[in-house]
C-alpha positions in Angstrom: 0.0 0.0 0.0 1.5 3.3 -1.0 0.7 6.9 -0.2 -0.9 8.8 -3.2 -1.7 12.2 -1.8 -1.4 14.2 1.4 -3.7 17.2 1.6 -3.4 19.5 4.7 -6.6 21.5 5.3 -5.2 23.8 8.0 -8.1 26.2 7.9 -10.5 23.6 9.4 -7.8 21.6 11.3 -7.2 18.3 9.5 -5.0 16.6 7.0 -6.2 13.9 4.5 -4.0 11.0 3.6 -4.8 8.7 0.6 -3.4 5.2 0.2 -3.9 2.4 -2.3 -2.6 -0.9 -3.5 -1.3 0.2 -6.9 1.9 0.7 -8.9 0.6 4.0 -10.4 2.5 7.1 -9.4 0.9 10.5 -8.7 1.5 13.1 -11.5 3.7 15.2 -9.1 6.3 13.7 -6.8 5.3 16.2 -4.0 2.4 14.4 -2.4 1.0 17.7 -1.1 0.7 19.1 -4.6 -3.0 20.0 -5.3 -3.0 18.4 -8.7 -2.5 15.0 -6.9 -5.9 15.5 -5.2 -8.0 15.5 -8.3 -5.9 12.7 -9.8 -6.4 10.6 -6.7 -10.2 11.0 -6.9 -10.2 9.8 -10.5 -8.5 6.5 -9.9 -10.4 3.3 -11.0 -9.5 1.4 -7.8 -10.3 1.5 -4.1 -8.5 4.2 -2.0 -8.2 4.4 1.7 -8.7 7.9 3.0 -7.5 8.7 6.5 -8.3 12.0 8.2 -5.9 13.2 10.9 -7.4 15.9 13.1 -5.1 18.5 14.4 -5.1 19.6 18.0 -8.4 19.9 19.8 -10.7 19.5 16.8 -13.7 17.4 17.6 -16.0 15.4 15.3 -19.7 14.5 15.9 -20.5 11.0 15.1 -23.1 10.3 12.4 -26.3 9.0 14.1 -27.1 5.3 13.6 -29.1 5.1 10.4 -28.1 8.7 9.4 -26.4 9.8 6.2 -22.7 10.3 6.2 -19.4 8.6 6.2 -18.5 5.8 8.7 -15.2 5.0 10.2 -13.4 4.5 13.4 -11.6 7.0 15.6 -8.3 6.4 17.3 -6.1 8.6 19.5 -2.5 8.8 18.6 -0.6 8.0 15.4 0.9 4.9 16.9 -2.5 3.3 17.4 -3.5 4.2 13.9 -0.3 2.9 12.4 -0.7 -0.4 14.3 -4.3 -0.8 13.2 -3.6 0.2 9.6 -0.6 -2.1 9.3 -2.6 -5.0 10.7 -5.4 -4.5 8.2 -2.9 -4.2 5.3 -1.0 -7.3 6.4 -4.2 -9.3 6.5 -5.4 -7.8 3.1 -8.6 -6.7 4.9 -8.5 -3.3 3.1 
């Protein structure tokens, strides 16, 4: 699994990370380049999007049965890395 794009959205306090199992390379080597964002969204394969919240940003959960994105929340990059690596190793994602 490789990183395709890293998009900081500092004005609202988060960074988006995009990963996929692919040999394709983003059009610009700098993963923060804006052109990589639209390229990533147009790929014909599944992409894992991870949102890292900066500082004290909080997120309200989507109510059960409500519209919106699902996911899991973890505290700390080490926890996320361990969970993500476990999923990748088992080909769960």
